[in-house]
N, C-alpha and C positions, 0 to 999 in steps of 0.2 A: 482647449485639452485642461481638463482639472486636474488636481492633484493625486487623486487615485487615478487615474488614467495610467498618468506618466509614471507612480509608483508599478503598475503591473506590466506595461515595456520595458521596465529595467528589471525585471522578473523578481522585484521584489515585494513578496505576500502582503496583501492589503489588510488591513487595519481594520479590525473586527469593533470595536471600541466605543458601544454605543448601539450595537442593531440589537434587539430584543432578541433573548436566548429561543422562544417558542419560532420568531419568526424566521432565526439561522435555521433550525430545523427544519423547519417548512422549505425551505431555499433548498438546503440542502438536498432532501429529500426530493424534490421535485427533478435537481442537477439529477441524482441515480437512475430515478424512472425513465429519464426522456433520453438522457444522452448515454444509456448501457440498449439503447434501442437501435439509434443510428449513429453515423459518422459525425466527427463535430460542426463540419461544415454546413452539415443537412439541420441543424438547429440553430433558431431565434433568440436571443434576450428574451423578447416578448412574449414568446411560448413557455418559455421558464417563469417568467412573473405571470401568467397565468394561471398556470398550475399551481404555485409557491401562496398565489391569492397577496398579492404584494407587487406593487407599481414599480414599472420599470423606473425613478428615477432612485427605487432604494437600491433596485441590484447597483446604477451606478456609481453612486452614493459611496457604497460600500469595498465594490469589487472592482471599479473599471472597465470592467471589458469580462470578455466570454474569456478568455484565457485564463483568469485571475479566480473568475468562477469554475471553472472547471477545476483548476486545478486546487484551491483552498476547499473545494469538499471533497475530494479525493484525499489530500489531507488528514481532513479529518477521519475519515475510515481508517486508513492507515496506521494515524495515532491511535485510534479502539484496538487495530491489531495487537500494537504494540504494549499498549494497556492490559490484554488478556495473554501475554507471553508471559509481562513482567510477572501476575500473581499467578500464573500456572508454575511457575519457576519457584516461589517460593515455600519451603522444604526439603524442594529435592538437592541433595548434594554432591553424590554420584555427576560429574562432568559428564559421561558418554550418556546417561540420565535427562541431563540438563541439556542437551543437544538436540536428543530425539523428539524431549517435551517441544520446543521451540519449532520444528519441521512440524511436526503433529498438529499441534495450535494453527500454525497457515495453513496449513491443509485444509483443516476443521474450518475455520475463517472461509475461505472461500467456498467453501459445500453447504455452511448454510448464508452466506453471503453473496450467492450467484451475478447477482449485477454491479456487484464491484467489480469482479471479473471482466463482465460484459464492457461494464462502462471503458476499462483499459483499454480492454480489444476495439471496443469500436472506434474511440471516441478519444484517446490520448496519443497521441505525435509524440514518440519519444525524445525526439530530437528537442520538439520544443520545450517539452518535462524537464530539459535536464538544465535547462537556463533559469528556469526559476527554482528563489533557493524550499521552496516544497520536496522539490526532488529527493533533496537531503534528510528528509523525514529525522531530526535528531533520533525521535525514542525509539523509532522501529529501528533504525540501521545502527544505535548508539547499542542499545542491547545486542544485538548479535556482533557487533566489535568488542564488547566487554564480554560475552563469552569464551569468544575466540581468541581473543587475548589470555585470555587465563589460559585455554587448553594450549595455547603454545609454550607459554610460562611453567606450563610442568608439563614439559616433554611430549604431552600427547597427540596434538594435532602435527602436520605436515610442518619446519619447517625452512623446506624448500624453496616455498613461494611466498608472496605477500598477503598479510590475511586480508586486504579487500580480495583476493583471486581467491582462497579458501572462501567468504562470502559470495563473489559469483556462482562459485558451483551449486552453494549451499539453496539460494535463489535463482539458478538458472532452473534448476532440477525440479526444484518443487511447484514454481510458479509452469514450467513445462509440462508435468502432471497436471496440474489444473486445468490448463489451455484445453490438452489434448481429451481430457474427463467431458468439460463440457460440450466440447465439438463431437465426441461421440455418444451420447449420452447417455453414460452405461450406467445399468440397472443400481448396480450397489455402492455405498459409500464411495466417494477419493480414501477417505481413511482404514479403511476394513483392511487395506496394505501398505499402510501405515509403516510397520516394524521391518517389512521387506525393500520397500525404500527406500529405509533408511540404513538399513545394513549395509545396503548398496553403495549409496551414496560416504556414510561411514570410515569404506574400504579407502575410498576417494581422497580423503581429507584427511584421515587417520596418516600420524607418522608411521614412517615405515617400521618395520621392527631389526 
């Protein structure tokens, strides 16, 4: 077993230093397209390699295995979501509106990137994902935790529970909305009712008066 494979089994993210950016993007796109349509165990690495027009050796060299390949590619997508959140927060001073915007950005991201949501639903086993460092995407979760910490310090958010519980409420509700929207194949965009959904969420996490 090579060092990259051992690192993958240990839950450590692969080192992609030396991997050409264009090649990496082709691999990640192939992962998105293939894994979003099928369960994890039904996808082979050779299939991904062929779709990305790279050798199987390249995937093993930089990723080490199928799990690491999937989670590394997903991590890149979640980091993309986090970057969008940070960009959209610029210039918004009102706390509630900042949180509203992060909620909206998440819904909007999956509306425009449904394959990412399908990938999570089709191929990601959460218990396995949790063992990998990418599960704790610091850019995404760090952005939310920073906003939540600010809200508690200012006496705006409920302080009777840990901040991680507030995060669970936000992610749990928004993710459930994304899932059901995709399953029901609704005609209008999920973001059309984002403000209504957020106000319902806000009443759950705001500090009781």
